[in-house]
N, C-alpha and C positions, 0 to 999 in steps of 0.2 A: 504494500500500500504506500502510495506517495502522497505528498501534501496536497497536490491539486486534485486528488481523487476523493478527499474528505468532503462530506456534505451531511445535511440533515437526513434523518430517517424519513421515509415516504409518509406524507401526511402531517409532518411536524410543523411545516411552515405553510401558512395560507396566504394566498394573494389577496390584496386589498380589493374590496368590493367597490367597483366604480359604478355608482347608480346614476340614472338619468342620462344615459348615453345612447338613446335610441332603442327602437323595438327589437332589434337584432340581438341586443345584449341579454334579453330576458328580464332585466330589471330597469327598463326605461320608463319614461313618462311618470308613473306614480311611484317609482322607486321601491316597489315591494311593500308599500304601505296600504294597499287596497284603495277603495274609492273615498268618498267624502267622510267627514266625521272629525271629531276632536283629535283622535290619534293620528290622523293623516297630516295634520298641521305640524309645523316645526315649533319647538319650544314648549312642548307639553310633557309634563311628568306627573303621572297620576299615582303617587305613592299611596299604597294602602287601598286603592280603589279596586273593587272586585266585581265590576260589571253590574252594580245595583244590588248584589247580594250583600247582606250585612257583613262588614269587614271583620276580620279575625280579632282585631284589637278591641272591637266593641262586643264581640260574642263571648270573649273570655272574661271570667270574673276578676274583679279587682280586690286586692287584699292589702292590709297593712296601711302604713302611713309614711309618706316621704316628708322629711323635715325640709322646709323651704330654705332655711339658711343654717345649715349645720356648722358646728364648730370644727375647725381643722387644726389639729395639733401637730407639731413637729415631734417625731418620736426619736428618743435617744436611748440606746441600750447601755447598760453598765459596763459591758466589755469595751465598747467604743470609747466611753468616757475614760476608762482606765488606760486605754491605748494612748489617748491624748495626754494624759497625766504622765505616762512613761516617756513620751516623746518631748516632755517639758513644754507643751503648748498651753497647758492649764496648770496653775499653781494650786495644789491641794490644800495649802495652809490658809488661803484666802477663801472667802465665801464664793461659791459658784452659782451665778445667776444667769439669766437668759442673755444678758449683754456680754458676759464673759465667754459664754459658749459661742456667741456670734463672732466675737473678736478673734477667738482661737481658730475659727473656720469649721468647727464641728457642725454648726447650724448656719445655713445660708440665709434663710428667711424665718422669722419667728411665727408667721401666720397668726393664729389666735392664741399662741402660747407654746411652751415646750413641756413635754411629758416624758418622764424617765421610766423606762421599762427594765425588768430584772434579768434580761438575757445577758449572759456572760458573767465574769467574776470581777469583783472589786476588791483590791488589796490595800487601798489607801483610805485613810480617815479623811472624810470630806464633809463640808457643810454646804448643803444644796438648798437653794430657794428658787423654785420654778412653779409653773402653773399646776402641774399634776405629777404624782408619783404613784406607781402601782404598789400593791401590798408586798409583792415579792421583792421589789427594788428597795422599798422602805426597810424591810427586815434585813436585807443584805447590807444596807448602809449603816443601820444601827448596830449590826453584828460587828462591824469594823470600828465602832466607837464614834461614828459620824452622826450627823443630824439632818433631818429634812424639814423644810417648812414650805407650805403651799401659799403662794401669793395670789 
């Protein structure tokens, strides 16, 4: 086999359909859209329309409640926090708040606040003041002799 003999498998590549190029092409005049009607015109997109039948999004039952303006917290794991302390980007002797986390680069945007989660291990004694702390993270911080406060 040579380089000039390489090619796609049969049927892998389709030629572009050139519509409206006369009756001999098979897709001239109406371009395969049929005769009159809304769908024969350009610029029509009928999302969810099922030909007059009740659309599926109206047939299916609705359940639950969607909060219109949910709170979005930045999640920080204890393992990541310890990694930043080990790399000397965060000083564990000072109070760690949301501004300290943002200055260190651990958090890019504060959104509605920062929430500490308990994934990973913490080996430093730290004082943390953030929007939220999970129970597992709080027990891990207090086990090392640190403290948590929620602002």
